[in-house]
C-alpha positions in Angstrom: 32.4 -5.0 48.2 31.2 -8.0 46.2 30.8 -8.3 42.4 28.5 -11.0 41.0 28.2 -12.1 37.4 27.5 -15.1 35.3 30.0 -16.6 32.9 29.8 -19.8 30.9 26.9 -21.1 33.1 28.8 -20.4 36.2 27.8 -18.1 39.1 31.0 -16.1 39.9 31.3 -14.0 43.0 34.4 -11.8 43.5 35.1 -10.3 46.9 36.8 -7.1 45.8 38.9 -6.3 48.8 40.2 -9.8 49.6 40.5 -10.8 45.9 38.8 -14.1 46.7 36.8 -15.7 43.8 33.9 -18.0 44.6 31.8 -20.3 42.3 28.4 -20.6 44.0 25.2 -22.5 43.5 22.0 -20.6 42.5 20.8 -20.3 46.0 24.0 -18.6 47.3 24.2 -16.4 44.2 20.6 -15.2 44.7 21.1 -14.7 48.5 24.2 -12.6 47.9 22.1 -10.2 45.7 20.1 -9.4 48.8 23.1 -8.3 50.8 25.2 -5.1 50.6 28.5 -4.1 52.2 26.6 -2.9 55.3 24.6 -5.9 56.2 26.9 -8.5 54.6 28.9 -9.0 57.7 25.7 -9.3 59.7 23.9 -11.8 57.6 20.2 -12.0 58.4 19.4 -15.6 57.6 15.8 -15.2 58.4 15.3 -12.3 56.0 17.1 -14.0 53.1 15.4 -17.3 53.8 12.0 -15.7 53.7 12.7 -13.8 50.4 13.9 -16.9 48.6 11.7 -19.5 50.2 9.5 -19.9 47.2 12.5 -20.6 44.9 14.6 -23.1 46.7 14.1 -26.0 49.1 14.6 -25.1 52.7 17.6 -27.4 53.3 19.4 -26.1 50.1 18.8 -22.5 51.1 19.9 -23.0 54.7 23.1 -24.7 53.4 23.8 -21.7 51.1 23.3 -19.2 53.9 25.6 -21.2 56.2 28.3 -21.2 53.6 28.0 -17.5 53.0 28.3 -16.8 56.7 31.4 -19.1 56.9 33.0 -17.2 54.1 32.3 -13.9 55.8 33.7 -15.1 59.0 37.0 -16.2 57.3 37.3 -12.8 55.6 36.8 -13.9 52.0 33.4 -12.2 51.6 32.6 -8.6 52.4 36.2 -8.1 53.5 37.2 -4.7 54.6 39.4 -2.6 52.3 43.0 -2.1 53.2 43.6 1.6 53.2 47.1 3.0 52.8 47.6 6.5 54.2 48.8 9.2 51.9 51.9 9.9 54.0 53.0 6.3 53.7 52.5 6.3 49.9 54.4 9.6 49.7 57.3 8.2 51.6 57.9 5.1 49.4 60.6 7.1 47.6 61.2 8.2 44.0 63.0 5.1 42.8 63.1 4.5 39.1 63.1 0.8 38.1 62.0 0.9 34.5 62.7 3.0 31.4 61.3 3.3 27.9 64.2 4.3 25.7 63.2 6.0 22.5 66.2 5.2 20.4 64.4 6.3 17.2 61.9 9.1 16.6 61.6 7.9 13.0 59.7 5.1 11.4 59.6 3.1 8.2 55.8 2.8 8.6 53.0 5.3 8.5 50.2 3.8 10.7 47.0 5.8 10.7 46.4 5.5 14.4 50.0 6.1 15.5 50.0 8.3 18.7 53.7 9.0 18.0 52.9 11.1 14.9 54.8 8.8 12.5 57.5 8.2 15.1 58.5 11.8 15.6 56.2 12.4 18.6 55.1 15.8 17.3 58.7 16.9 17.0 61.6 16.5 14.6 62.7 13.1 13.5 65.8 12.0 15.4 67.9 9.0 16.3 69.4 8.6 19.8 73.2 8.7 19.9 75.1 5.9 21.7 76.4 8.5 24.2 72.9 9.6 25.1 71.8 6.0 25.4 74.6 5.3 27.8 73.8 8.3 29.9 70.2 7.0 30.1 71.5 3.6 31.4 73.6 5.5 34.0 70.5 7.5 35.0 68.5 4.4 35.5 71.2 2.7 37.6 71.9 5.8 39.6 68.2 6.4 40.5 67.2 2.8 41.1 68.0 2.8 44.8 68.2 -0.7 46.2 66.3 -2.2 43.3 68.3 -5.0 41.7 66.0 -6.0 38.8 65.5 -3.2 36.3 64.0 -2.9 32.8 64.8 -1.0 29.6 62.4 -1.2 26.7 63.7 -0.1 23.3 61.0 1.9 21.6 60.2 4.3 18.8 59.2 5.0 16.1 60.9 1.9 14.9 63.9 1.1 17.2 65.6 -1.3 14.7 66.2 1.8 12.4 68.9 2.5 15.1 70.0 -1.1 15.6 73.8 -0.4 16.0 73.0 2.0 18.9 70.7 -0.6 20.4 73.5 -3.1 20.4 75.9 -0.6 21.9 73.5 0.3 24.7 72.9 -3.3 25.6 76.6 -4.0 25.8 77.2 -1.0 28.0 74.3 -1.9 30.2 75.6 -5.4 30.7 79.0 -4.0 31.7 77.6 -1.5 34.1 75.1 -3.8 35.8 77.8 -6.2 36.8 79.8 -3.5 38.6 76.7 -2.5 40.6 75.2 -5.9 41.3 72.1 -5.2 39.3 70.3 -6.9 36.4 68.7 -5.1 33.5 65.9 -6.8 31.6 65.9 -5.6 28.0 62.8 -5.6 25.8 62.1 -4.3 22.3 59.0 -3.3 20.3 59.2 -3.6 16.5 57.0 -3.3 13.5 59.0 -6.2 11.9 60.0 -4.6 8.6 63.7 -4.7 9.4 63.8 -8.0 11.2 66.4 -10.4 9.7 68.4 -13.4 10.9 71.1 -11.1 12.5 68.5 -9.2 14.5 66.6 -12.4 15.4 69.8 -13.8 16.9 70.6 -10.6 18.8 67.1 -10.5 20.3 67.3 -14.2 21.3 70.6 -13.5 23.0 69.7 -10.2 24.7 66.0 -9.4 24.8 63.9 -10.8 27.6 60.7 -10.0 25.6 60.0 -8.9 22.1 56.7 -7.2 21.0 55.8 -7.8 17.3 53.2 -5.3 15.9 50.5 -6.7 13.6 46.8 -6.0 13.7 45.5 -9.4 12.5 43.8 -10.3 9.3 45.5 -9.0 6.1 42.7 -6.5 5.2 42.5 -5.2 8.8 46.3 -4.8 9.2 46.8 -3.2 5.8 44.0 -0.7 6.3 45.9 0.9 9.2 49.5 -0.2 8.9 51.1 1.2 5.8 54.8 1.6 4.7 56.1 5.1 4.7 55.3 5.1 1.0 51.7 4.0 1.5 52.1 0.3 0.6 50.6 -2.7 2.4 52.7 -4.3 5.2 51.0 -7.6 6.1 52.9 -9.9 3.7 56.2 -8.1 4.4 56.1 -8.5 8.1 54.4 -11.9 8.4 57.3 -13.8 6.9 59.7 -12.1 9.3 57.4 -12.8 12.3 56.9 -16.5 11.4 60.7 -17.0 11.2 61.3 -15.1 14.4 58.6 -17.0 16.4 59.8 -20.3 15.1 63.4 -19.7 16.3 62.5 -17.6 19.4 63.9 -19.1 22.7 62.5 -16.4 25.0 59.3 -14.5 25.5 57.5 -12.7 22.7 54.0 -11.7 21.8 52.3 -10.3 18.7 50.4 -7.1 19.4 47.6 -5.6 17.4 45.2 -2.6 17.7 41.5 -2.7 17.0 39.5 0.3 15.9 35.9 0.8 15.0 36.7 -0.7 11.6 37.2 -4.2 13.2 34.9 -4.5 16.1 35.0 -8.2 15.4 38.5 -8.3 16.7 38.2 -11.8 18.1 38.5 -12.9 14.4 41.9 -11.1 14.3 43.0 -13.0 17.4 41.8 -16.3 15.9 43.7 -15.4 12.7 46.9 -14.8 14.6 46.5 -18.0 16.7 45.8 -20.0 13.5 49.1 -18.7 12.1 50.9 -20.3 15.1 51.5 -17.4 17.4 51.1 -18.5 21.0 51.1 -15.1 22.7 48.7 -12.5 21.5 47.5 -9.0 22.5 45.0 -6.9 20.7 44.4 -3.5 22.3 41.7 -0.9 21.8 42.8 2.2 19.9 42.7 5.5 21.9 42.1 8.4 19.6 40.1 11.6 19.5 36.5 11.5 18.3 37.6 13.5 15.3 39.4 10.4 13.9 37.1 8.3 11.7 38.4 5.1 13.2 38.1 6.1 16.9 36.1 4.1 19.4 33.1 5.9 20.8 30.6 5.3 23.6 28.2 3.8 21.1 30.7 1.1 20.2 31.1 -0.2 23.8 28.2 -2.7 23.9 29.5 -4.3 20.7 33.0 -4.4 22.1 31.8 -6.1 25.3 30.0 -8.7 23.3 33.2 -9.3 21.3 35.2 -9.9 24.4 32.6 -12.6 25.3 33.2 -14.2 21.9 36.9 -14.0 22.4 36.6 -15.7 25.8 34.5 -18.5 24.3 37.1 -18.9 21.6 39.9 -19.0 24.2 38.1 -21.6 26.2 37.3 -23.9 23.3 40.9 -23.9 22.1 42.3 -24.4 25.6 40.0 -27.4 26.0 41.0 -28.9 22.7 44.7 -28.6 23.1 45.4 -25.8 20.6 45.2 -22.9 23.0 47.0 -19.6 23.0 47.7 -16.9 25.6 45.8 -13.6 25.4 47.5 -10.7 27.3 44.4 -9.3 29.0 43.2 -12.7 30.1 46.4 -13.3 32.1 45.6 -12.1 35.6 46.7 -13.5 39.0 43.7 -14.5 41.1 46.0 -16.1 43.7 47.2 -12.9 45.5 48.5 -10.8 42.7 51.0 -7.9 43.1 51.7 -6.1 46.3 49.2 -3.6 47.7 51.2 -0.6 46.5 51.1 -1.9 42.9 47.4 -2.7 43.1 46.6 0.8 44.3 49.1 2.8 42.3 48.9 1.1 38.9 51.6 1.3 36.2 54.1 3.6 38.0 54.4 6.2 35.3 56.1 9.3 36.5 57.3 7.6 39.7 59.1 4.3 39.1 58.8 4.3 35.3 60.0 7.0 32.9 60.7 7.5 29.2 63.6 9.1 27.5 63.5 10.8 24.1 66.4 10.6 21.5 67.7 13.9 22.8 67.8 12.6 26.4 64.7 14.4 27.7 62.8 12.6 30.5 59.0 12.2 30.6 56.6 10.2 32.8 56.0 7.5 30.2 56.2 6.9 26.4 52.8 8.4 25.8 53.8 11.7 27.3 57.0 12.0 25.3 57.1 15.3 23.4 54.6 17.0 25.6 56.4 20.1 27.1 53.9 20.2 30.0 55.4 16.9 31.3 59.1 17.4 30.7 60.8 16.0 33.8 64.5 16.5 33.1 67.5 15.5 31.0 69.7 12.4 31.4 72.7 14.5 30.2 72.4 16.7 33.3 74.0 15.8 36.6 71.2 17.0 38.8 67.7 15.5 38.6 64.7 16.1 40.8 61.3 14.7 39.8 59.0 17.7 40.0 56.1 15.5 39.0 56.6 12.8 41.6 53.9 14.0 44.0 51.4 14.5 41.2 51.8 11.0 39.8 52.4 9.3 43.2 49.1 10.7 44.5 47.2 9.7 41.3 46.1 6.3 42.8 42.7 4.6 43.2 42.2 5.8 46.8 42.2 9.4 45.5 40.3 9.0 42.2 36.6 9.5 42.9 35.6 7.4 39.9 37.6 4.4 41.3 36.1 4.3 44.8 33.1 2.2 44.0 34.6 0.3 41.1 34.9 -3.5 41.7 37.8 -3.8 39.2 40.0 -1.1 40.7 42.6 -3.4 42.1 43.1 -5.0 38.7 43.7 -1.8 36.7 45.2 0.5 39.4 43.2 3.4 38.1 43.9 3.1 34.4 46.3 4.7 32.1 47.4 8.2 33.1 48.1 9.2 29.5 44.6 8.0 28.3 43.0 10.0 31.1 45.0 13.1 30.1 44.1 12.8 26.4 40.4 12.2 27.1 39.9 14.5 30.1 42.9 16.8 30.5 43.3 15.4 34.0 45.2 12.3 35.1 42.8 12.0 38.1 39.8 11.4 35.8 40.0 7.9 34.1 39.2 7.4 30.5 35.6 6.1 30.7 35.6 3.8 27.7 38.9 2.2 28.9 37.2 1.6 32.3 34.3 -0.3 30.7 36.5 -2.4 28.6 38.9 -3.2 31.5 36.0 -4.4 33.6 34.8 -6.8 30.9 38.3 -8.1 30.3 38.7 -8.8 34.0 35.3 -10.6 34.1 36.4 -12.8 31.2 39.8 -13.5 32.6 38.4 -14.6 36.0 35.6 -16.5 34.3 38.1 -18.4 32.1 40.1 -19.5 35.1 36.9 -20.6 36.9 35.7 -22.5 33.9 39.0 -24.3 33.4 39.1 -25.2 37.1 35.5 -26.4 37.0 36.4 -28.8 34.2 
């Protein structure tokens, strides 16, 4: 399978199965349009030469066709897909390596698009106890098999509401990991209202990554992200984020959400970059059509155009020395993750779980509070993942929508929670998400090609 597209005046050809990316001349680009997966490996030079003879000099066309044949012979064009048998996937083992720890089902903000229902996840507001948090750490360690490197993300609601428990859990994790020869990578996601110098210092000392939530321009942010009392939040959090970023010694990024109210979201990325934030992510909202701010099919063409604008902005700033990192433009074209990861995606319900304040286990943070996906309880001695087969088999080789998709190895089949919310079936990807992901991948590969071409 081959995907061709133009980016920044470059002809880009992606060989889907090998992952090879080629920048071609016009003759090769046009010739590849005449081939498909069936005849690609048996290039008919005479047919292609005849079809394009009027458009290119004979010598140029023959050179392009020879180059295509050489790439086919070396396996970087029309490569065969590596299939992994279901029984091999099934036998990889239910090993948990990452956990989203919901230390607070409460929040000091009231964001309009919050999928967590104001932090409570459609339940009662609650804070995790230190004892439950320690049991969750033990659960992760006990079910991590031979994995040495593990991850715990403190999440909410707003996790800093429960800051003393966060500190206690981190200290306990550091103590336990040493005894077992493992290492826990701690991360935290915060809305910033409670950040102060003490919490800054703690995050610098103990958090491998920190996610700071802000949507971008003041009017955009304040339209969606309100305090619990309905007040604006931009000015309140910006001063905390600037101080934090200036003193941060580890990884961090600012993360926003765009809705149909700010389809010009590249301007929000520009705004955040102009403020001095180097690592930025702006994500599309996922909400039912009944929400007035939801993204709809009719918005997709405009969003795709906006990703092109964002890619152009990214390139200009990279070339002038005031660049920034954008999360969705960071992809590995040099091999990428292992074949299991590329096929299976995020690992929700298999190697990644989420734990509620009460200690209940779910496939991921987006499923927390949904009784249909309750997996167990960290406070109980026995645990068997009854959803393991369901999520383990929800990979791109089994999803009919993914089979012919050229971007499948970059997204791993998309978000299970988005699929469930949109279609009531984790095997049916969220269609809008698919279209946006394909565009982001095109931009990401195009940016790398353009920077290399320079």
